[in-house]
All heavy atoms as a GROMACS GRO file, in nm:
protein
  612
    1MET      N    1   8.736  10.616  12.144
    1MET     CA    2   8.828  10.516  12.141
    1MET      C    3   8.942  10.559  12.043
    1MET      O    4   8.910  10.611  11.938
    1MET     CB    5   8.774  10.372  12.095
    1MET     CG    6   8.872  10.267  12.092
    1MET     SD    7   8.778  10.118  12.070
    1MET     CE    8   8.909   9.997  12.030
    2TRP      N    9   9.076  10.546  12.074
    2TRP     CA   10   9.181  10.582  11.994
    2TRP      C   11   9.208  10.482  11.890
    2TRP      O   12   9.199  10.361  11.918
    2TRP     CB   13   9.301  10.608  12.084
    2TRP     CG   14   9.289  10.712  12.179
    2TRP    CD1   15   9.262  10.706  12.303
    2TRP    CD2   16   9.310  10.854  12.150
    2TRP    NE1   17   9.247  10.831  12.367
    2TRP    CE2   18   9.279  10.917  12.276
    2TRP    CE3   19   9.346  10.923  12.031
    2TRP    CZ2   20   9.285  11.056  12.271
    2TRP    CZ3   21   9.344  11.061  12.035
    2TRP    CH2   22   9.318  11.127  12.159
    3PRO      N   23   9.262  10.524  11.778
    3PRO     CA   24   9.304  10.422  11.673
    3PRO      C   25   9.422  10.357  11.708
    3PRO      O   26   9.501  10.403  11.792
    3PRO     CB   27   9.317  10.507  11.548
    3PRO     CG   28   9.339  10.648  11.601
    3PRO     CD   29   9.272  10.660  11.739
    4GLU      N   30   9.446  10.233  11.649
    4GLU     CA   31   9.571  10.159  11.695
    4GLU      C   32   9.690  10.232  11.624
    4GLU      O   33   9.690  10.276  11.510
    4GLU     CB   34   9.560  10.018  11.626
    4GLU     CG   35   9.451   9.937  11.697
    4GLU     CD   36   9.421   9.809  11.632
    4GLU    OE1   37   9.435   9.803  11.517
    4GLU    OE2   38   9.370   9.721  11.701
    5GLU      N   39   9.794  10.231  11.702
    5GLU     CA   40   9.920  10.317  11.647
    5GLU      C   41   9.979  10.233  11.534
    5GLU      O   42  10.000  10.113  11.536
    5GLU     CB   43  10.021  10.324  11.763
    5GLU     CG   44  10.147  10.400  11.723
    5GLU     CD   45  10.250  10.393  11.825
    5GLU    OE1   46  10.261  10.294  11.907
    5GLU    OE2   47  10.320  10.497  11.833
    6ILE      N   48  10.019  10.318  11.423
    6ILE     CA   49  10.101  10.258  11.307
    6ILE      C   50  10.234  10.326  11.302
    6ILE      O   51  10.245  10.448  11.319
    6ILE     CB   52  10.020  10.277  11.185
    6ILE    CG1   53   9.879  10.225  11.184
    6ILE    CG2   54  10.104  10.238  11.062
    6ILE    CD1   55   9.793  10.252  11.067
    7VAL      N   56  10.328  10.233  11.288
    7VAL     CA   57  10.475  10.273  11.292
    7VAL      C   58  10.535  10.218  11.170
    7VAL      O   59  10.511  10.101  11.132
    7VAL     CB   60  10.558  10.239  11.416
    7VAL    CG1   61  10.696  10.272  11.406
    7VAL    CG2   62  10.492  10.286  11.550
    8THR      N   63  10.609  10.298  11.090
    8THR     CA   64  10.680  10.260  10.960
    8THR      C   65  10.826  10.293  10.972
    8THR      O   66  10.864  10.392  11.043
    8THR     CB   67  10.621  10.315  10.839
    8THR    OG1   68  10.633  10.464  10.842
    8THR    CG2   69  10.472  10.294  10.822
    9ASN      N   70  10.904  10.220  10.917
    9ASN     CA   71  11.047  10.257  10.887
    9ASN      C   72  11.077  10.192  10.751
    9ASN      O   73  10.992  10.154  10.681
    9ASN     CB   74  11.130  10.199  11.011
    9ASN     CG   75  11.132  10.056  11.014
    9ASN    OD1   76  11.122   9.984  10.920
    9ASN    ND2   77  11.138  10.010  11.146
   10SER      N   78  11.210  10.196  10.719
   10SER     CA   79  11.257  10.157  10.590
   10SER      C   80  11.227  10.016  10.557
   10SER      O   81  11.225   9.977  10.434
   10SER     CB   82  11.395  10.198  10.564
   10SER     OG   83  11.482  10.134  10.653
   11THR      N   84  11.211   9.934  10.657
   11THR     CA   85  11.208   9.784  10.631
   11THR      C   86  11.074   9.714  10.673
   11THR      O   87  11.036   9.621  10.627
   11THR     CB   88  11.316   9.704  10.706
   11THR    OG1   89  11.312   9.734  10.843
   11THR    CG2   90  11.454   9.747  10.659
   12THR      N   91  10.991   9.791  10.773
   12THR     CA   92  10.873   9.731  10.814
   12THR      C   93  10.761   9.829  10.842
   12THR      O   94  10.792   9.948  10.846
   12THR     CB   95  10.908   9.665  10.955
   12THR    OG1   96  10.943   9.756  11.052
   12THR    CG2   97  10.993   9.539  10.954
   13ILE      N   98  10.639   9.774  10.858
   13ILE     CA   99  10.533   9.856  10.890
   13ILE      C  100  10.456   9.778  11.004
   13ILE      O  101  10.453   9.640  11.008
   13ILE     CB  102  10.438   9.881  10.772
   13ILE    CG1  103  10.314   9.958  10.827
   13ILE    CG2  104  10.383   9.740  10.712
   13ILE    CD1  105  10.216  10.005  10.720
   14SER      N  106  10.419   9.841  11.114
   14SER     CA  107  10.355   9.768  11.223
   14SER      C  108  10.238   9.853  11.280
   14SER      O  109  10.222   9.966  11.260
   14SER     CB  110  10.457   9.732  11.330
   14SER     OG  111  10.502   9.843  11.389
   15GLN      N  112  10.150   9.774  11.340
   15GLN     CA  113  10.035   9.830  11.406
   15GLN      C  114  10.007   9.769  11.533
   15GLN      O  115  10.006   9.647  11.550
   15GLN     CB  116   9.911   9.812  11.315
   15GLN     CG  117   9.781   9.888  11.363
   15GLN     CD  118   9.676   9.896  11.262
   15GLN    OE1  119   9.665   9.812  11.172
   15GLN    NE2  120   9.574   9.989  11.271
   16SER      N  121   9.990   9.851  11.647
   16SER     CA  122   9.956   9.797  11.768
   16SER      C  123   9.830   9.722  11.775
   16SER      O  124   9.746   9.759  11.693
   16SER     CB  125   9.965   9.890  11.880
   16SER     OG  126   9.872  10.000  11.860
   17ARG      N  127   9.809   9.625  11.863
   17ARG     CA  128   9.679   9.565  11.868
   17ARG      C  129   9.598   9.643  11.973
   17ARG      O  130   9.632   9.732  12.034
   17ARG     CB  131   9.701   9.412  11.914
   17ARG     CG  132   9.768   9.341  11.796
   17ARG     CD  133   9.764   9.195  11.836
   17ARG     NE  134   9.852   9.124  11.726
   17ARG     CZ  135   9.914   9.006  11.740
   17ARG    NH1  136   9.915   8.953  11.853
   17ARG    NH2  137   9.974   8.959  11.636
   18LEU      N  138   9.468   9.585  11.998
   18LEU     CA  139   9.381   9.649  12.078
   18LEU      C  140   9.443   9.669  12.226
   18LEU      O  141   9.508   9.586  12.270
   18LEU     CB  142   9.252   9.553  12.093
   18LEU     CG  143   9.144   9.603  12.183
   18LEU    CD1  144   9.081   9.720  12.105
   18LEU    CD2  145   9.036   9.499  12.200
   19LEU      N  146   9.421   9.798  12.277
   19LEU     CA  147   9.478   9.842  12.397
   19LEU      C  148   9.634   9.831  12.398
   19LEU      O  149   9.688   9.820  12.512
   19LEU     CB  150   9.402   9.769  12.505
   19LEU     CG  151   9.262   9.785  12.518
   19LEU    CD1  152   9.209   9.696  12.625
   19LEU    CD2  153   9.221   9.933  12.534
   20GLY      N  154   9.697   9.820  12.295
   20GLY     CA  155   9.847   9.812  12.286
   20GLY      C  156   9.912   9.681  12.326
   20GLY      O  157  10.024   9.667  12.358
   21MET      N  158   9.818   9.583  12.334
   21MET     CA  159   9.852   9.449  12.369
   21MET      C  160   9.914   9.361  12.252
   21MET      O  161   9.837   9.298  12.176
   21MET     CB  162   9.741   9.366  12.423
   21MET     CG  163   9.665   9.432  12.537
   21MET     SD  164   9.773   9.454  12.684
   21MET     CE  165   9.737   9.302  12.765
   22GLY      N  166  10.040   9.385  12.220
   22GLY     CA  167  10.104   9.325  12.111
   22GLY      C  168  10.115   9.405  11.990
   22GLY      O  169  10.061   9.521  11.988
   23ARG      N  170  10.174   9.359  11.892
   23ARG     CA  171  10.199   9.442  11.769
   23ARG      C  172  10.201   9.349  11.646
   23ARG      O  173  10.264   9.245  11.654
   23ARG     CB  174  10.334   9.522  11.779
   23ARG     CG  175  10.348   9.620  11.670
   23ARG     CD  176  10.468   9.716  11.704
   23ARG     NE  177  10.444   9.815  11.795
   23ARG     CZ  178  10.366   9.934  11.771
   23ARG    NH1  179  10.315   9.938  11.648
   23ARG    NH2  180  10.353  10.015  11.855
   24ASN      N  181  10.138   9.393  11.549
   24ASN     CA  182  10.137   9.320  11.414
   24ASN      C  183  10.241   9.387  11.326
   24ASN      O  184  10.231   9.502  11.289
   24ASN     CB  185   9.998   9.335  11.350
   24ASN     CG  186   9.985   9.274  11.209
   24ASN    OD1  187  10.067   9.179  11.178
   24ASN    ND2  188   9.895   9.321  11.129
   25THR      N  189  10.344   9.311  11.295
   25THR     CA  190  10.456   9.369  11.218
   25THR      C  191  10.471   9.299  11.085
   25THR      O  192  10.482   9.176  11.099
   25THR     CB  193  10.596   9.368  11.297
   25THR    OG1  194  10.577   9.433  11.416
   25THR    CG2  195  10.708   9.430  11.217
   26VAL      N  196  10.488   9.364  10.987
   26VAL     CA  197  10.514   9.311  10.848
   26VAL      C  198  10.630   9.377  10.774
   26VAL      O  199  10.636   9.505  10.780
   26VAL     CB  200  10.378   9.334  10.756
   26VAL    CG1  201  10.393   9.273  10.616
   26VAL    CG2  202  10.256   9.287  10.827
   27SER      N  203  10.712   9.294  10.720
   27SER     CA  204  10.808   9.353  10.634
   27SER      C  205  10.769   9.404  10.508
   27SER      O  206  10.670   9.348  10.447
   27SER     CB  207  10.921   9.237  10.604
   27SER     OG  208  11.022   9.288  10.516
   28TRP      N  209  10.817   9.518  10.462
   28TRP     CA  210  10.758   9.578  10.343
   28TRP      C  211  10.774   9.484  10.216
   28TRP      O  212  10.689   9.484  10.134
   28TRP     CB  213  10.841   9.708  10.305
   28TRP     CG  214  10.796   9.831  10.379
   28TRP    CD1  215  10.867   9.892  10.477
   28TRP    CD2  216  10.667   9.900  10.378
   28TRP    NE1  217  10.802  10.000  10.527
   28TRP    CE2  218  10.683  10.000  10.474
   28TRP    CE3  219  10.548   9.868  10.311
   28TRP    CZ2  220  10.573  10.084  10.486
   28TRP    CZ3  221  10.444   9.955  10.339
   28TRP    CH2  222  10.452  10.057  10.415
   29VAL      N  223  10.878   9.397  10.224
   29VAL     CA  224  10.886   9.297  10.106
   29VAL      C  225  10.782   9.190  10.118
   29VAL      O  226  10.752   9.126  10.009
   29VAL     CB  227  11.021   9.238  10.100
   29VAL    CG1  228  11.138   9.334  10.081
   29VAL    CG2  229  11.054   9.152  10.233
   30ASP      N  230  10.713   9.180  10.228
   30ASP     CA  231  10.609   9.073  10.235
   30ASP      C  232  10.462   9.138  10.211
   30ASP      O  233  10.358   9.070  10.221
   30ASP     CB  234  10.606   9.020  10.375
   30ASP     CG  235  10.725   8.931  10.396
   30ASP    OD1  236  10.777   8.872  10.303
   30ASP    OD2  237  10.772   8.912  10.518
   31VAL      N  238  10.457   9.264  10.186
   31VAL     CA  239  10.334   9.335  10.152
   31VAL      C  240  10.291   9.302  10.008
   31VAL      O  241  10.375   9.328   9.926
   31VAL     CB  242  10.344   9.489  10.166
   31VAL    CG1  243  10.215   9.560  10.116
   31VAL    CG2  244  10.361   9.527  10.321
   32ASP      N  245  10.176   9.253   9.991
   32ASP     CA  246  10.127   9.222   9.852
   32ASP      C  247  10.076   9.350   9.782
   32ASP      O  248  10.117   9.378   9.669
   32ASP     CB  249  10.010   9.122   9.867
   32ASP     CG  250   9.970   9.058   9.736
   32ASP    OD1  251  10.056   9.065   9.638
   32ASP    OD2  252   9.863   9.007   9.718
   33TYR      N  253   9.991   9.434   9.856
   33TYR     CA  254   9.950   9.557   9.788
   33TYR      C  255   9.879   9.653   9.899
   33TYR      O  256   9.871   9.599  10.012
   33TYR     CB  257   9.844   9.528   9.680
   33TYR     CG  258   9.714   9.462   9.731
   33TYR    CD1  259   9.604   9.549   9.771
   33TYR    CD2  260   9.700   9.324   9.741
   33TYR    CE1  261   9.492   9.486   9.822
   33TYR    CE2  262   9.588   9.269   9.794
   33TYR     CZ  263   9.477   9.355   9.823
   33TYR     OH  264   9.366   9.291   9.875
   34ALA      N  265   9.841   9.766   9.854
   34ALA     CA  266   9.772   9.852   9.946
   34ALA      C  267   9.654   9.912   9.859
   34ALA      O  268   9.661   9.915   9.750
   34ALA     CB  269   9.859   9.971   9.995
   35THR      N  270   9.554   9.945   9.938
   35THR     CA  271   9.430  10.000   9.860
   35THR      C  272   9.379  10.124   9.946
   35THR      O  273   9.389  10.117  10.070
   35THR     CB  274   9.317   9.888   9.845
   35THR    OG1  275   9.214   9.948   9.770
   35THR    CG2  276   9.270   9.840   9.977
   36GLU      N  277   9.329  10.223   9.870
   36GLU     CA  278   9.260  10.326   9.938
   36GLU      C  279   9.111  10.330   9.908
   36GLU      O  280   9.067  10.323   9.806
   36GLU     CB  281   9.310  10.451   9.871
   36GLU     CG  282   9.268  10.585   9.928
   36GLU     CD  283   9.344  10.714   9.871
   36GLU    OE1  284   9.410  10.693   9.754
   36GLU    OE2  285   9.316  10.823   9.911
   37ASN      N  286   9.033  10.333  10.031
   37ASN     CA  287   8.892  10.327  10.021
   37ASN      C  288   8.856  10.474  10.049
   37ASN      O  289   8.840  10.513  10.155
   37ASN     CB  290   8.839  10.230  10.115
   37ASN     CG  291   8.698  10.222  10.115
   37ASN    OD1  292   8.622  10.313  10.074
   37ASN    ND2  293   8.641  10.114  10.154
   38SER      N  294   8.814  10.548   9.938
   38SER     CA  295   8.779  10.688   9.955
   38SER      C  296   8.643  10.700  10.023
   38SER      O  297   8.614  10.801  10.090
   38SER     CB  298   8.780  10.755   9.819
   38SER     OG  299   8.690  10.686   9.727
   39LEU      N  300   8.562  10.590  10.018
   39LEU     CA  301   8.427  10.604  10.085
   39LEU      C  302   8.436  10.618  10.236
   39LEU      O  303   8.377  10.695  10.293
   39LEU     CB  304   8.344  10.480  10.032
   39LEU     CG  305   8.197  10.479  10.091
   39LEU    CD1  306   8.124  10.591  10.057
   39LEU    CD2  307   8.128  10.352  10.059
   40HIS      N  308   8.518  10.528  10.292
   40HIS     CA  309   8.544  10.529  10.438
   40HIS      C  310   8.659  10.602  10.480
   40HIS      O  311   8.681  10.630  10.600
   40HIS     CB  312   8.552  10.385  10.478
   40HIS     CG  313   8.436  10.303  10.456
   40HIS    ND1  314   8.313  10.321  10.525
   40HIS    CD2  315   8.412  10.203  10.370
   40HIS    CE1  316   8.222  10.241  10.476
   40HIS    NE2  317   8.281  10.160  10.385
   41GLY      N  318   8.764  10.640  10.387
   41GLY     CA  319   8.875  10.709  10.419
   41GLY      C  320   8.985  10.624  10.473
   41GLY      O  321   9.088  10.664  10.534
   42ASN      N  322   8.976  10.478  10.455
   42ASN     CA  323   9.065  10.394  10.500
   42ASN      C  324   9.178  10.360  10.400
   42ASN      O  325   9.155  10.366  10.282
   42ASN     CB  326   9.004  10.257  10.536
   42ASN     CG  327   8.913  10.266  10.660
   42ASN    OD1  328   8.912  10.371  10.730
   42ASN    ND2  329   8.833  10.166  10.682
   43ILE      N  330   9.303  10.339  10.449
   43ILE     CA  331   9.414  10.284  10.356
   43ILE      C  332   9.445  10.159  10.420
   43ILE      O  333   9.474  10.147  10.534
   43ILE     CB  334   9.530  10.385  10.370
   43ILE    CG1  335   9.495  10.522  10.311
   43ILE    CG2  336   9.649  10.326  10.282
   43ILE    CD1  337   9.595  10.632  10.342
   44GLU      N  338   9.437  10.052  10.345
   44GLU     CA  339   9.466   9.913  10.392
   44GLU      C  340   9.591   9.856  10.326
   44GLU      O  341   9.608   9.865  10.203
   44GLU     CB  342   9.343   9.815  10.354
   44GLU     CG  343   9.212   9.853  10.417
   44GLU     CD  344   9.099   9.760  10.384
   44GLU    OE1  345   9.121   9.677  10.298
   44GLU    OE2  346   8.990   9.787  10.441
   45VAL      N  347   9.687   9.815  10.410
   45VAL     CA  348   9.809   9.752  10.368
   45VAL      C  349   9.788   9.606  10.386
   45VAL      O  350   9.775   9.554  10.502
   45VAL     CB  351   9.928   9.812  10.449
   45VAL    CG1  352  10.058   9.746  10.399
   45VAL    CG2  353   9.935   9.967  10.435
   46VAL      N  354   9.793   9.527  10.277
   46VAL     CA  355   9.757   9.390  10.281
   46VAL      C  356   9.887   9.309  10.259
   46VAL      O  357   9.945   9.310  10.146
   46VAL     CB  358   9.655   9.352  10.173
   46VAL    CG1  359   9.618   9.212  10.182
   46VAL    CG2  360   9.530   9.443  10.192
   47PRO      N  361   9.928   9.232  10.358
   47PRO     CA  362  10.043   9.140  10.344
   47PRO      C  363  10.005   9.012  10.259
   47PRO      O  364   9.880   8.981  10.259
   47PRO     CB  365  10.090   9.117  10.483
   47PRO     CG  366   9.960   9.122  10.566
   47PRO     CD  367   9.879   9.222  10.498
   48ARG      N  368  10.103   8.943  10.209
   48ARG     CA  369  10.082   8.806  10.158
   48ARG      C  370  10.024   8.703  10.243
   48ARG      O  371   9.927   8.638  10.219
   48ARG     CB  372  10.206   8.758  10.090
   48ARG     CG  373  10.261   8.842   9.981
   48ARG     CD  374  10.379   8.787   9.903
   48ARG     NE  375  10.420   8.860   9.800
   48ARG     CZ  376  10.512   8.967   9.807
   48ARG    NH1  377  10.573   8.978   9.914
   48ARG    NH2  378  10.538   9.042   9.702
   49VAL      N  379  10.067   8.716  10.366
   49VAL     CA  380  10.014   8.621  10.473
   49VAL      C  381  10.003   8.714  10.607
   49VAL      O  382  10.098   8.788  10.629
   49VAL     CB  383  10.128   8.514  10.508
   49VAL    CG1  384  10.082   8.432  10.619
   49VAL    CG2  385  10.140   8.429  10.382
   50GLY      N  386   9.902   8.693  10.665
   50GLY     CA  387   9.882   8.756  10.803
   50GLY      C  388   9.771   8.875  10.797
   50GLY      O  389   9.702   8.882  10.699
   51LYS      N  390   9.761   8.952  10.899
   51LYS     CA  391   9.654   9.045  10.924
   51LYS      C  392   9.694   9.170  10.854
   51LYS      O  393   9.806   9.219  10.860
   51LYS     CB  394   9.638   9.062  11.068
   51LYS     CG  395   9.535   9.158  11.110
   51LYS     CD  396   9.522   9.182  11.252
   51LYS     CE  397   9.423   9.289  11.295
   51LYS     NZ  398   9.406   9.323  11.435
   52LYS      N  399   9.602   9.240  10.786
   52LYS     CA  400   9.618   9.359  10.711
   52LYS      C  401   9.634   9.478  10.827
   52LYS      O  402   9.580   9.468  10.940
   52LYS     CB  403   9.516   9.396  10.614
   52LYS     CG  404   9.380   9.422  10.676
   52LYS     CD  405   9.277   9.429  10.557
   52LYS     CE  406   9.137   9.427  10.613
   52LYS     NZ  407   9.040   9.429  10.511
   53ILE      N  408   9.700   9.583  10.768
   53ILE     CA  409   9.713   9.691  10.856
   53ILE      C  410   9.622   9.810  10.801
   53ILE      O  411   9.625   9.838  10.686
   53ILE     CB  412   9.864   9.744  10.869
   53ILE    CG1  413   9.936   9.638  10.937
   53ILE    CG2  414   9.878   9.882  10.921
   53ILE    CD1  415  10.094   9.657  10.930
   54VAL      N  416   9.543   9.878  10.878
   54VAL     CA  417   9.439   9.963  10.833
   54VAL      C  418   9.476  10.106  10.899
   54VAL      O  419   9.463  10.118  11.026
   54VAL     CB  420   9.296   9.917  10.874
   54VAL    CG1  421   9.200  10.016  10.813
   54VAL    CG2  422   9.264   9.781  10.813
   55HIS      N  423   9.479  10.205  10.806
   55HIS     CA  424   9.496  10.337  10.853
   55HIS      C  425   9.361  10.398  10.836
   55HIS      O  426   9.305  10.408  10.716
   55HIS     CB  427   9.597  10.415  10.768
   55HIS     CG  428   9.638  10.546  10.818
   55HIS    ND1  429   9.561  10.657  10.779
   55HIS    CD2  430   9.731  10.598  10.876
   55HIS    CE1  431   9.604  10.768  10.830
   55HIS    NE2  432   9.710  10.734  10.890
   56THR      N  433   9.294  10.440  10.937
   56THR     CA  434   9.152  10.491  10.932
   56THR      C  435   9.154  10.641  10.925
   56THR      O  436   9.260  10.706  10.950
   56THR     CB  437   9.067  10.450  11.048
   56THR    OG1  438   9.107  10.514  11.163
   56THR    CG2  439   9.075  10.289  11.072
   57ARG      N  440   9.038  10.699  10.909
   57ARG     CA  441   9.017  10.844  10.911
   57ARG      C  442   9.045  10.903  11.053
   57ARG      O  443   9.061  11.025  11.069
   57ARG     CB  444   8.891  10.888  10.853
   57ARG     CG  445   8.769  10.830  10.941
   57ARG     CD  446   8.643  10.888  10.884
   57ARG     NE  447   8.544  10.839  10.989
   57ARG     CZ  448   8.423  10.781  10.959
   57ARG    NH1  449   8.388  10.765  10.829
   57ARG    NH2  450   8.343  10.745  11.052
   58LEU      N  451   9.046  10.815  11.150
   58LEU     CA  452   9.073  10.867  11.286
   58LEU      C  453   9.234  10.886  11.313
   58LEU      O  454   9.257  10.946  11.397
   58LEU     CB  455   9.018  10.762  11.389
   58LEU     CG  456   8.870  10.753  11.393
   58LEU    CD1  457   8.837  10.643  11.498
   58LEU    CD2  458   8.791  10.876  11.418
   59HIS      N  459   9.299  10.821  11.227
   59HIS     CA  460   9.448  10.844  11.240
   59HIS      C  461   9.483  10.980  11.178
   59HIS      O  462   9.423  11.027  11.088
   59HIS     CB  463   9.527  10.737  11.162
   59HIS     CG  464   9.522  10.603  11.220
   59HIS    ND1  465   9.431  10.514  11.194
   59HIS    CD2  466   9.602  10.550  11.304
   59HIS    CE1  467   9.455  10.395  11.252
   59HIS    NE2  468   9.558  10.411  11.326
   60VAL      N  469   9.600  11.043  11.236
   60VAL     CA  470   9.648  11.170  11.188
   60VAL      C  471   9.751  11.129  11.074
   60VAL      O  472   9.803  11.023  11.065
   60VAL     CB  473   9.714  11.255  11.292
   60VAL    CG1  474   9.603  11.306  11.385
   60VAL    CG2  475   9.826  11.186  11.368
   61GLY      N  476   9.788  11.234  10.984
   61GLY     CA  477   9.888  11.212  10.888
   61GLY      C  478   9.853  11.130  10.788
   61GLY      O  479   9.941  11.054  10.725
   62ARG      N  480   9.732  11.140  10.735
   62ARG     CA  481   9.678  11.054  10.623
   62ARG      C  482   9.775  11.068  10.490
   62ARG      O  483   9.816  10.966  10.430
   62ARG     CB  484   9.538  11.077  10.595
   62ARG     CG  485   9.482  10.990  10.491
   62ARG     CD  486   9.329  11.016  10.458
   62ARG     NE  487   9.259  10.920  10.377
   62ARG     CZ  488   9.287  10.887  10.255
   62ARG    NH1  489   9.376  10.962  10.184
   62ARG    NH2  490   9.219  10.806  10.197
   63ASP      N  491   9.790  11.184  10.448
   63ASP     CA  492   9.871  11.214  10.333
   63ASP      C  493  10.018  11.172  10.346
   63ASP      O  494  10.066  11.104  10.245
   63ASP     CB  495   9.873  11.354  10.298
   63ASP     CG  496   9.728  11.418  10.257
   63ASP    OD1  497   9.648  11.321  10.209
   63ASP    OD2  498   9.691  11.522  10.267
   64ASP      N  499  10.074  11.188  10.456
   64ASP     CA  500  10.216  11.146  10.475
   64ASP      C  501  10.215  10.990  10.468
   64ASP      O  502  10.309  10.928  10.415
   64ASP     CB  503  10.268  11.182  10.603
   64ASP     CG  504  10.284  11.336  10.608
   64ASP    OD1  505  10.308  11.400  10.512
   64ASP    OD2  506  10.282  11.392  10.728
   65PHE      N  507  10.116  10.921  10.541
   65PHE     CA  508  10.113  10.774  10.538
   65PHE      C  509  10.101  10.713  10.398
   65PHE      O  510  10.158  10.626  10.355
   65PHE     CB  511  10.000  10.722  10.627
   65PHE     CG  512   9.990  10.577  10.640
   65PHE    CD1  513  10.081  10.506  10.708
   65PHE    CD2  514   9.897  10.506  10.563
   65PHE    CE1  515  10.076  10.363  10.716
   65PHE    CE2  516   9.883  10.367  10.576
   65PHE     CZ  517   9.980  10.294  10.655
   66LEU      N  518  10.004  10.778  10.320
   66LEU     CA  519   9.975  10.744  10.178
   66LEU      C  520  10.098  10.750  10.099
   66LEU      O  521  10.142  10.669  10.022
   66LEU     CB  522   9.870  10.828  10.119
   66LEU     CG  523   9.805  10.782   9.997
   66LEU    CD1  524   9.764  10.636   9.996
   66LEU    CD2  525   9.692  10.870   9.951
   67GLY      N  526  10.188  10.860  10.115
   67GLY     CA  527  10.304  10.870  10.054
   67GLY      C  528  10.405  10.771  10.090
   67GLY      O  529  10.478  10.715   9.994
   68ILE      N  530  10.424  10.729  10.194
   68ILE     CA  531  10.510  10.623  10.248
   68ILE      C  532  10.462  10.495  10.194
   68ILE      O  533  10.554  10.405  10.133
   68ILE     CB  534  10.511  10.611  10.410
   68ILE    CG1  535  10.576  10.729  10.467
   68ILE    CG2  536  10.584  10.476  10.444
   68ILE    CD1  537  10.562  10.745  10.612
   69VAL      N  538  10.345  10.459  10.197
   69VAL     CA  539  10.294  10.332  10.139
   69VAL      C  540  10.308  10.325   9.993
   69VAL      O  541  10.364  10.224   9.940
   69VAL     CB  542  10.134  10.307  10.165
   69VAL    CG1  543  10.076  10.196  10.088
   69VAL    CG2  544  10.118  10.292  10.312
   70ARG      N  545  10.305  10.433   9.914
   70ARG     CA  546  10.325  10.433   9.772
   70ARG      C  547  10.473  10.403   9.733
   70ARG      O  548  10.497  10.360   9.628
   70ARG     CB  549  10.276  10.564   9.711
   70ARG     CG  550  10.121  10.576   9.706
   70ARG     CD  551  10.082  10.695   9.636
   70ARG     NE  552   9.932  10.692   9.608
   70ARG     CZ  553   9.858  10.798   9.618
   70ARG    NH1  554   9.914  10.918   9.639
   70ARG    NH2  555   9.729  10.785   9.595
   71ARG      N  556  10.559  10.459   9.830
   71ARG     CA  557  10.695  10.427   9.806
   71ARG      C  558  10.744  10.282   9.815
   71ARG      O  559  10.834  10.239   9.769
   71ARG     CB  560  10.781  10.511   9.891
   71ARG     CG  561  10.802  10.654   9.853
   71ARG     CD  562  10.907  10.724   9.936
   71ARG     NE  563  10.870  10.728  10.073
   71ARG     CZ  564  10.840  10.838  10.146
   71ARG    NH1  565  10.840  10.954  10.080
   71ARG    NH2  566  10.808  10.824  10.269
   72HIS      N  567  10.653  10.213   9.894
   72HIS     CA  568  10.706  10.073   9.942
   72HIS      C  569  10.627   9.959   9.870
   72HIS      O  570  10.666   9.848   9.886
   72HIS     CB  571  10.695  10.059  10.090
   72HIS     CG  572  10.806  10.138  10.161
   72HIS    ND1  573  10.938  10.092  10.166
   72HIS    CD2  574  10.803  10.254  10.231
   72HIS    CE1  575  10.999  10.184  10.236
   72HIS    NE2  576  10.918  10.285  10.266
   73CYS      N  577  10.497   9.992   9.820
   73CYS     CA  578  10.421   9.885   9.754
   73CYS      C  579  10.332   9.934   9.657
   73CYS      O  580  10.318  10.060   9.649
   73CYS     CB  581  10.343   9.813   9.869
   73CYS     SG  582  10.232   9.912   9.945
   74ARG      N  583  10.261   9.847   9.579
   74ARG     CA  584  10.177   9.896   9.469
   74ARG      C  585  10.045   9.926   9.535
   74ARG      O  586  10.004   9.869   9.625
   74ARG     CB  587  10.166   9.788   9.365
   74ARG     CG  588  10.128   9.655   9.416
   74ARG     CD  589  10.144   9.555   9.306
   74ARG     NE  590  10.121   9.418   9.376
   74ARG     CZ  591  10.048   9.329   9.314
   74ARG    NH1  592   9.991   9.337   9.192
   74ARG    NH2  593  10.025   9.210   9.377
   75MET      N  594   9.977  10.017   9.468
   75MET     CA  595   9.848  10.066   9.516
   75MET      C  596   9.738  10.032   9.419
   75MET      O  597   9.760  10.027   9.305
   75MET     CB  598   9.844  10.224   9.524
   75MET     CG  599   9.918  10.276   9.640
   75MET     SD  600   9.858  10.261   9.802
   75MET     CE  601   9.702  10.344   9.793
   76PHE      N  602   9.620   9.994   9.473
   76PHE     CA  603   9.495   9.967   9.388
   76PHE      C  604   9.388  10.057   9.431
   76PHE      O  605   9.385  10.103   9.532
   76PHE     CB  606   9.450   9.819   9.404
   76PHE     CG  607   9.541   9.713   9.340
   76PHE    CD1  608   9.620   9.634   9.422
   76PHE    CD2  609   9.558   9.701   9.206
   76PHE    CE1  610   9.704   9.542   9.364
   76PHE    CE2  611   9.640   9.607   9.150
   76PHE     CZ  612   9.712   9.529   9.232
   0.00000   0.00000   0.00000
């Protein structure tokens, strides 16, 4: 199974839903925080309201994604 696609730009971050049916989009200003789980290799972007966006070890570009997230929100 392929991981859900994550797309970022200067104002938003979004993740496709299961089988590409819809997209969860969050404005960077609405992101509360992000966390890195080194045990599972996940990076979770948590908005103030709504569903979190999860970058798993199955996604490519982990270091690049982590750099983008650090530029836009606080990390725990």
